[in-house]
C-alpha angles and dihedrals in degrees: 000000000000115000116244146167128222126192129167111172093173121100102228121207112182107181144124106265092010085148089078089067094063092099093052093053093042088059092048088053090049094243110164099160109021127179112237110213108195131169105251093230089060095059091090093059124095094232091059090049090051091053091050091048091051091058109043090160093055129100121231127229114185101159096102114151124217103246091014117232129218091252094049092053091046088052090054092048092051090048090056092048094050091050094044093234114181098200143357135240113197121197119181142048131322095290091056094047093044089051090053094046092051093043093050089057097041094047094049094046093039091225144111110287089219089073090068094056117113092237097048113130091228100024118197125208115242107251117246093233108063131144113294115253136203114194122202112184119207096186135055090247162087096025088223089138090070102030137095093223136091117185117211134175124229099224091204096057099019086230117144117220136171140235103220113193136119086221091075094054108120114257091225132018116198105196107190110174092197089070090069097053110119094017109161116266096244092051092045090054096045095047091042090055088051088058090050090050096048092051097043095044092047089058094046096043122110084238096056116138135193096250098049089045088067091052093046094049093054091045090054092049090051094048095050090047104040111023095077090047090047090055092046095047108024094176098059109114096203093057092047091051091050092051092045089053091047090051091052093049093046092045091056091047093048092048090059101038104028122213133287135215098325090059091042089055097031096060093061089050090057094043098048104028104021092238107168106260097236092049092047096052092037097058090045094061093080093049093046092052092049089049089057093061107191097331094106100034092123093056092044090049090054090050094048093048090051099046098037119044091190094057113120107153130138116269092245090064097048099100093050090046090056090048089054090048090055092045089052090051091052089049091052089051092047086232121148117238094218133056098231091136091062093062100224111199130203095252090053092045091054092050093045090051090057091049092047093052090055095045114110094228092060090063090056093058108122094239132036116279125204130199088249090056091053094046090051093052093047090050091051090050089053093062137076128296128292 
């Protein structure tokens, strides 16, 4: 059996109305004056108001950026320092949680968060003692609440990079599926495709391991089963709980195994063209699988046999069978499999290709990837529908 390591420093609470336990865990983490980081668009909802009411002594930060930049995270960290906050509670999607993870580190170290990025010229290690963090996801999802990554954009170059350190894992994750009920269709699709991508890429990564494979397989089964139903009936509690669970499983798997080519190419799409992250990596799954040829047939066969009980196809056809499965999912979601509406141009494609080649996930793709491969995929994405 392949050797592996597994580490999950986050206390995970998966429960209906888990939000109500935020006060209990804040006390256990000795938070007396936390900073509440909440996506601004959530402020109108009753659950955000309940969180605010539970912490009358807290300060509020609602200036989270979609695709958070280095400067926006530094701004949050300085805010926490000025207000003498002794911990953070982040409620929202991946951007909110990544902002909090980066700010917890930057505030504690009193430094520029950009120095913690993997691609920093003089990279600093994240200190072990940073501000405590409680993460409360409201999408299903990025899995940021259980991962050791925070993705930030360098606003000068538009390049997305990651902080990769187990020290930024939230101390507590309160996964409350009821918070995702009624999530808009477009956001449900984008975040659901992110779950698909995390699970699939974890299994195909050069860092895959036997334990995370189990988590990823179940996450994939749940996505193929429940995401279309979730989109069709956004108020059904059972479907929301299943997708929240899938997001948690895939987030843990991704945190251990990292992503592959779709994340390496998807991050530049978000940085340069503001393509929602989940949509960007989701549409790239098909192209990445086709690029692999038959190299990963055995893994794809295992996936297909797990997610589809009726699957009985020769091993040599497994990768194409998984491609067809993904295409069928996109059809059910009425989601295009190209990015024609984002008007990619050749200059942008050239720049994104350079960024993708330097992205850490690209190097974990199971087979070698050239710049020409990446250019070809971006050009296919630019075109009409399939």
